[in-house]
C-alpha positions in Angstrom: 102.5 14.0 -11.3 101.7 11.2 -8.9 103.4 7.9 -9.8 101.5 4.7 -10.2 103.6 3.3 -7.3 102.3 6.1 -5.0 98.7 5.8 -6.2 98.6 2.0 -5.9 101.1 1.0 -3.3 102.2 -2.6 -3.2 100.4 -4.7 -0.6 102.4 -5.7 2.4 104.0 -9.2 2.1 101.9 -11.9 3.6 104.9 -13.0 5.7 107.3 -10.6 7.2 110.9 -11.8 7.1 113.1 -10.9 10.1 116.4 -11.9 11.5 115.3 -12.3 15.1 111.7 -12.5 16.6 111.4 -11.9 20.4 108.3 -13.0 22.1 107.3 -10.6 25.0 108.3 -7.1 26.1 108.9 -7.4 29.8 112.3 -7.1 31.4 113.6 -10.1 29.4 112.2 -9.1 26.0 113.3 -5.5 26.4 116.7 -6.5 27.7 117.3 -8.7 24.7 116.1 -6.1 22.2 118.3 -3.5 23.8 121.3 -5.8 23.6 120.7 -6.2 19.9 120.2 -2.5 19.4 123.3 -1.5 21.3 125.5 -3.5 19.0 123.9 -2.1 15.9 121.5 -4.9 15.1 118.2 -3.7 13.7 116.7 -6.7 12.0 114.5 -7.9 14.8 110.9 -7.5 16.1 109.4 -7.8 19.5 106.1 -9.6 19.4 103.8 -8.3 22.2 100.3 -9.6 22.7 99.3 -6.4 24.6 99.4 -2.8 23.4 102.2 -1.6 25.6 105.5 -2.9 26.9 106.0 -4.0 30.4 105.1 -7.7 30.8 104.4 -8.6 34.4 104.5 -5.0 35.5 102.1 -3.9 32.9 99.6 -6.6 33.8 99.7 -6.6 37.6 97.9 -3.4 38.5 96.1 -4.7 41.6 95.9 -2.4 44.6 99.2 -2.4 46.5 101.2 -4.0 43.7 104.9 -3.4 44.4 108.3 -5.1 44.1 109.9 -7.1 47.0 113.4 -6.3 45.8 115.0 -2.9 46.4 114.6 -0.4 43.5 118.4 0.1 43.0 118.8 -3.7 42.4 115.6 -4.3 40.5 116.6 -2.4 37.3 118.9 -2.9 34.4 122.6 -2.4 35.4 123.1 -0.3 32.2 120.1 1.9 32.9 120.2 3.0 36.5 117.3 5.2 37.6 118.3 8.0 40.0 114.7 9.1 40.4 113.2 6.1 42.2 110.6 7.5 44.6 110.9 4.7 47.2 113.4 2.2 48.3 111.0 -0.5 47.1 109.2 0.6 43.9 105.5 0.3 43.3 104.0 -1.0 40.1 103.3 2.3 38.3 106.9 3.4 38.8 108.4 0.1 37.5 106.1 0.2 34.5 107.1 3.8 33.8 110.8 2.8 34.0 110.3 0.0 31.5 108.4 2.3 29.1 111.3 4.8 29.5 114.1 2.4 28.7 112.1 1.1 25.7 112.0 4.7 24.4 115.5 5.6 25.4 117.2 2.7 23.7 115.0 2.9 20.6 113.3 -0.5 20.8 109.7 0.6 20.7 109.9 1.0 17.0 110.7 -2.7 16.8 107.6 -3.7 18.8 104.6 -5.2 17.1 101.7 -4.7 19.5 98.6 -6.9 19.5 100.7 -9.8 18.3 99.6 -12.8 20.4 101.7 -15.8 19.2 99.3 -18.6 18.3 102.0 -20.9 16.9 105.7 -21.1 16.1 107.0 -23.9 13.9 110.5 -24.7 12.8 110.8 -25.2 9.0 113.8 -27.5 8.5 113.9 -26.9 4.8 113.9 -23.1 5.0 116.0 -23.2 8.2 113.6 -20.6 9.7 110.9 -20.2 12.3 107.4 -19.6 11.0 105.5 -17.6 13.6 101.8 -17.0 13.4 100.4 -14.2 15.4 97.2 -12.2 15.7 99.0 -9.3 14.0 100.2 -11.4 11.0 102.8 -14.0 10.1 106.6 -13.8 10.5 109.5 -15.8 9.3 112.5 -15.5 11.6 116.0 -16.9 11.4 116.1 -17.0 15.3 113.2 -17.2 17.8 113.7 -16.0 21.3 110.9 -16.6 23.8 110.8 -14.0 26.6 107.2 -14.8 27.5 108.2 -15.3 31.2 106.8 -17.5 34.0 104.5 -14.8 35.5 102.5 -14.2 32.3 99.5 -16.5 32.4 97.4 -16.7 35.6 96.2 -19.9 37.0 92.5 -20.3 38.0 91.6 -22.7 40.8 89.3 -25.7 40.2 86.8 -24.9 42.9 83.3 -26.4 42.8 80.7 -23.8 41.8 83.1 -21.0 41.0 81.4 -20.6 37.6 78.0 -20.2 39.2 79.1 -17.2 41.3 76.8 -14.2 40.7 79.1 -11.5 41.9 82.5 -10.4 40.4 85.4 -12.8 40.1 88.8 -11.4 39.1 92.4 -12.6 39.2 94.9 -10.4 40.8 96.8 -10.2 37.5 93.7 -9.2 35.6 92.3 -6.6 38.0 89.0 -4.9 37.1 89.5 -1.3 38.1 86.0 -0.5 37.0 84.7 -2.6 39.9 84.4 -0.5 43.1 85.2 -2.6 46.2 84.0 0.1 48.7 81.5 -1.5 51.1 81.7 -4.9 49.5 82.1 -8.3 51.1 85.3 -9.6 49.5 86.9 -13.0 49.5 90.6 -13.3 48.7 91.7 -16.8 47.8 95.4 -17.4 48.3 98.1 -16.0 50.6 101.1 -15.6 48.3 103.0 -12.5 47.2 100.0 -10.9 45.5 97.6 -11.5 48.3 99.7 -10.0 51.1 99.7 -6.8 49.0 96.1 -6.8 48.0 94.6 -7.5 51.4 96.1 -4.5 53.2 95.2 -2.2 50.3 91.5 -3.1 50.2 90.8 -3.9 53.9 90.2 -0.3 55.0 87.5 0.3 52.3 85.6 -3.0 52.2 82.8 -4.1 54.5 84.6 -7.3 55.1 87.5 -9.3 53.7 87.8 -13.0 54.2 91.2 -14.5 53.4 91.1 -18.2 52.4 94.5 -19.6 53.4 95.8 -23.1 52.3 99.3 -22.6 53.6 100.6 -19.7 55.8 103.6 -17.8 54.5 106.8 -16.6 56.3 106.7 -12.8 56.4 109.5 -10.5 57.4 109.4 -6.7 57.8 109.5 -4.5 54.8 112.2 -1.8 55.1 110.5 0.5 52.7 110.7 4.3 52.8 110.5 7.3 50.5 113.8 8.4 49.0 114.6 12.0 49.8 115.1 14.5 47.0 118.6 15.2 48.1 119.6 11.5 47.7 118.1 11.4 44.2 120.1 14.5 43.4 123.2 12.8 44.6 122.4 9.7 42.6 122.1 11.8 39.5 125.4 13.6 39.9 127.4 10.8 41.6 126.2 7.6 39.8 129.0 5.6 41.3 127.3 5.9 44.7 124.1 4.3 43.4 126.2 1.6 41.7 128.0 0.9 45.0 124.7 0.6 46.9 123.4 -1.8 44.2 126.4 -4.0 44.7 126.0 -4.0 48.4 122.3 -4.9 48.2 123.3 -7.8 45.8 125.9 -9.2 48.1 123.6 -8.9 51.1 120.9 -10.9 49.4 123.3 -13.5 48.2 124.0 -14.5 51.8 120.5 -16.0 51.9 121.7 -18.7 49.4 124.1 -20.1 52.1 121.0 -21.0 54.2 118.7 -22.0 51.4 121.1 -24.1 49.3 124.1 -24.9 51.5 123.5 -25.0 55.3 120.0 -24.4 56.6 121.3 -23.4 60.0 122.1 -20.0 58.4 118.3 -19.5 57.9 117.6 -19.6 61.7 118.1 -15.9 62.3 115.7 -15.1 59.4 113.2 -17.5 60.9 113.5 -15.8 64.3 113.0 -12.4 62.6 109.8 -13.6 60.9 108.5 -15.1 64.2 109.2 -12.0 66.1 107.5 -9.9 63.4 104.4 -12.2 63.6 104.3 -12.1 67.4 104.7 -8.3 67.5 101.8 -7.7 65.0 99.3 -10.4 65.9 98.3 -10.6 69.6 95.5 -13.1 69.2 97.1 -16.5 70.0 94.6 -18.5 67.9 95.1 -16.2 64.8 98.9 -16.2 65.4 98.9 -20.0 65.4 97.0 -20.1 62.1 99.5 -17.7 60.5 102.5 -19.7 61.7 104.0 -21.9 59.0 105.1 -25.5 59.8 107.8 -25.7 57.2 111.4 -24.3 57.1 111.6 -20.6 56.1 112.7 -20.2 52.5 111.0 -23.4 51.3 108.4 -21.1 49.8 109.2 -17.5 48.8 109.8 -15.4 51.8 107.4 -12.5 51.7 107.9 -8.9 53.0 105.2 -6.8 54.5 104.5 -4.4 57.4 100.7 -4.3 57.0 99.5 -7.8 56.0 99.2 -9.1 59.6 97.5 -6.0 60.9 95.0 -6.2 58.0 94.2 -9.8 58.6 93.8 -9.1 62.3 91.5 -6.1 61.7 87.9 -6.3 63.0 86.4 -6.5 59.5 88.8 -9.3 58.4 88.7 -13.1 58.9 91.2 -15.8 58.1 89.7 -19.1 57.0 92.0 -22.2 57.0 89.3 -24.9 56.6 89.4 -24.9 52.9 86.6 -24.2 50.4 84.0 -26.8 49.9 81.9 -24.9 47.3 81.2 -21.5 45.8 77.6 -20.6 45.7 75.9 -17.8 43.7 76.3 -15.3 46.5 78.4 -17.0 49.1 81.3 -19.3 49.8 80.9 -22.5 51.9 84.0 -23.6 53.7 84.9 -27.2 54.5 83.8 -26.7 58.2 80.3 -26.0 57.1 80.3 -22.3 57.5 78.7 -20.2 54.7 79.9 -16.6 54.3 78.0 -14.1 52.1 80.3 -12.8 49.4 80.0 -10.0 46.8 83.5 -10.2 45.1 86.1 -13.0 44.8 89.7 -12.1 44.2 91.9 -15.0 43.0 95.4 -14.5 44.2 96.3 -17.9 42.9 99.5 -17.4 41.0 100.6 -18.3 37.5 101.5 -21.2 35.2 105.2 -21.6 36.1 106.1 -25.2 35.6 103.7 -25.6 32.7 104.4 -22.6 30.6 101.5 -22.0 28.1 103.9 -20.7 25.4 105.5 -24.2 25.4 102.4 -25.6 23.8 102.7 -23.2 20.8 106.4 -23.8 19.9 107.0 -26.9 17.7 110.5 -28.1 16.9 112.2 -30.1 14.2 110.0 -33.2 14.5 106.8 -31.3 14.9 106.6 -32.0 18.7 105.8 -29.0 20.9 108.0 -27.9 23.8 105.2 -29.0 26.1 105.3 -32.5 24.7 109.1 -32.7 25.0 108.8 -31.4 28.6 106.0 -33.9 29.6 108.4 -35.5 32.1 109.8 -32.2 33.3 111.4 -29.1 31.7 114.9 -29.8 30.4 117.3 -27.3 28.7 121.0 -26.5 28.3 122.0 -23.5 30.4 118.2 -22.7 30.8 118.3 -21.3 27.3 118.3 -24.0 24.6 116.5 -27.2 23.9 117.6 -30.1 21.8 115.4 -30.5 18.7 114.6 -26.8 18.6 117.2 -25.2 16.4 117.7 -21.4 16.6 115.4 -21.2 19.6 116.5 -19.5 22.8 114.6 -19.1 26.1 114.7 -16.2 28.5 113.2 -16.5 32.0 112.6 -20.2 31.3 113.4 -23.3 33.4 115.8 -22.9 36.4 116.3 -19.2 36.1 114.0 -18.2 38.9 115.4 -16.8 42.2 113.6 -16.6 45.5 116.1 -14.3 47.2 117.2 -11.6 44.8 116.5 -9.7 41.6 115.4 -11.5 38.5 116.9 -8.7 36.4 120.4 -9.9 37.3 119.5 -13.4 36.0 117.9 -11.9 32.9 121.0 -9.9 32.1 123.1 -13.1 32.5 120.8 -14.9 30.0 120.7 -12.0 27.5 124.5 -12.0 27.4 124.5 -15.8 26.7 122.0 -15.6 23.9 123.6 -12.6 22.4 126.9 -14.4 22.3 125.2 -17.3 20.6 123.8 -15.0 17.9 127.2 -13.4 17.4 128.8 -16.9 17.2 126.3 -17.8 14.4 127.3 -14.6 12.5 131.0 -15.1 13.0 130.9 -18.7 11.8 128.4 -18.1 9.1 125.9 -20.6 10.6 122.3 -20.9 9.4 121.5 -23.3 12.3 122.7 -23.6 15.9 121.3 -26.3 18.1 122.3 -27.7 21.5 122.8 -31.5 22.0 120.8 -33.9 24.1 123.9 -34.8 26.0 124.5 -31.2 27.0 120.8 -31.0 28.1 121.1 -34.2 30.2 124.3 -32.9 31.8 122.6 -29.6 32.8 119.6 -31.4 34.2 122.0 -33.6 36.3 123.8 -30.4 37.5 120.5 -28.8 38.6 119.4 -32.0 40.3 122.8 -32.2 42.2 122.7 -28.6 43.2 119.0 -28.9 44.3 119.7 -32.0 46.5 119.3 -31.1 50.2 118.2 -27.5 49.6 115.4 -25.9 51.5 113.2 -26.0 48.4 113.3 -29.8 48.3 113.8 -30.7 51.9 112.1 -27.8 53.7 108.8 -29.6 54.3 106.5 -27.6 51.9 105.0 -28.0 48.4 105.7 -24.9 46.4 105.3 -23.6 42.8 109.0 -24.0 42.5 108.6 -27.7 42.0 106.8 -29.5 39.1 104.3 -32.3 39.3 107.1 -34.8 39.6 108.7 -33.0 42.5 111.6 -31.8 40.5 113.0 -28.3 40.8 112.3 -27.0 37.3 112.0 -23.3 38.3 114.8 -22.1 40.5 118.6 -21.7 40.0 119.7 -23.6 43.2 123.0 -21.8 43.8 124.6 -18.4 44.0 123.5 -16.2 41.1 127.1 -15.2 40.3 127.8 -18.8 39.5 124.9 -18.8 37.0 126.5 -15.6 35.5 129.8 -17.4 35.2 128.2 -20.4 33.6 126.4 -18.2 31.0 129.1 -15.5 30.4 130.0 -17.1 27.0 128.3 -19.6 24.8 129.5 -23.2 25.5 130.1 -23.8 21.8 131.3 -27.3 22.4 127.7 -28.2 23.4 126.2 -27.0 20.1 126.0 -28.3 16.6 126.1 -25.8 13.8 125.0 -25.9 10.1 126.9 -23.5 7.8 124.7 -21.2 5.7 126.8 -21.3 2.5 126.0 -24.7 1.3 122.4 -26.1 1.8 123.7 -29.6 1.5 126.5 -29.1 4.0 126.6 -31.3 7.0 126.3 -30.1 10.6 129.5 -29.2 12.3 130.3 -29.3 16.0 132.6 -26.8 17.7 
C-alpha cells in the first residue's frame, strides 16, 4: 500500500538551509569544497552559474587556449596528475583535470548548477547569509566567494561597435559555431589570450588584423609533449613529480627578486625577450612596433613561440594607430585607414579591480562590497572584510601573481579560511568578523610591499592597478611569505559572537 507521504511528497522548502555556501566551482571553489569534504564536513553547497565545474578553464575555450605555468605546478598539491600530456597543459586537459578531481573527492554532489547568484545579504538578526540565485534561495551560516577575477569579461567602449554587422565575440565567450575559415578577422588586444588566439587562427583566415594598444614582453615557451615513459615513472614514483614541482616553484620565485626587490635582476629576462623578438621578426618597422617601452614584468610576461611569426605572416597586419570607429563591415583606425572586417574578436580581458560579484554581496549595514570598495579594495589577509560577518573571499584582492601558479595561492587561502571555520566550531561562534584596524594594517602592508616594485614603477598601466593607481590585485612579495601569513587564522584580528546566547556580546580573541 502506497503511503500518503509517498503519493503526495512534501514540497521542497522555499529556502534551503546550509552551513557553508561557496560561490563558484573553479580551482578556488573546488579547492575549498574538497578541504571541507576531506575533514568530514558535508553541510555545504557549491553555487555554480554554469552547468559544469571548471570556472576560467570551462569558459575559455578559444583556439589555442593553454596555461602559461607548467602542468606539474598548475595543479592541486594533494592531487598530482601523472598523465599530463604536455609540459604546459592546454585548456581541454585542465578542464578534464578539474572535472576529475570534483568526481574523485565527491564534491560534485554538493554542486548546484545553474545557480547564478543575484544577491547575497547578511541578516544580522538570524546571523546568516541569505543568498538568492537563479536556482532558488539559500540561507547559509558562512558565505565563501570563489567567483574569481577572470570570470566576467570586459567589453571595450568603442564607437560603433554595436553597429557591426558581422560577428563579435569575446575570447572568453568563444562562438564555436562560427567558422573563421577564409574570414577577415580583427583581434582587439595583445594580452595573454590574444597571443594564443592569433597564431591558432592565422593559418585558416583570409586576413587577421591585430589592434595593439601596448606591446607585450614575450619570452620563449619551453613546451613539449611528455613521453609515455615519463608519465609511467610519475605514476609509480610520485616523489619525482613532487620534486620537479618543487624545483619549478623555486625557479619561478626567483623572478620576484627582480619584480619586487631589485629590478636589475630582470635584465637577463629582458635580454631573453629582446633576443626572442629579434630572432623571430626580421622587419625592423614591425619589430619596433612590437618592442615595449616599459620595464619587463610591469605587465604580465607572456610566453609564446608562434605569436611573432603569426603577426609577421603575409596575411597578418599589426595596427598601432588605435581604433577611431567600428562600421557595419569595417574598422576605421585613427590614422584614417579603413579595413574590411567580417569578424571581431575581443581579447580585452576581465573585470579584475571591479569584481562584479562585489555589487551583489551586501553586509551588515546594507552596503555592498562594491560600495565599501569605492576607494579601492581593502581586506584582511585578502580574505575578510570588516562589516561583512562570516564572509570569506578566495582569489580576491592582492592574491594574484604574475610569475607563478595561482593554485599555490589558492591552497594558501583555502587553508586560512578552513582554519577560520574550524575556529568558529571550536569556540562555538555564530559570527566571526575581522576588524577595520586589521584591514587598515593589511592595506598598509600591501602598499609598503608594493612601493618601488616593477608593477608601480615600471612605466606601464596594467590591469594589476585600480583606477586610483593602487595595487589591489597582486601579492607584491614571495608567495611563500603569503603562505606563512595565512597558515593560521590571525584570531587576534577578529571579533566573535558566541552561538549559545543570542544576547551575548561580541568577544575578541
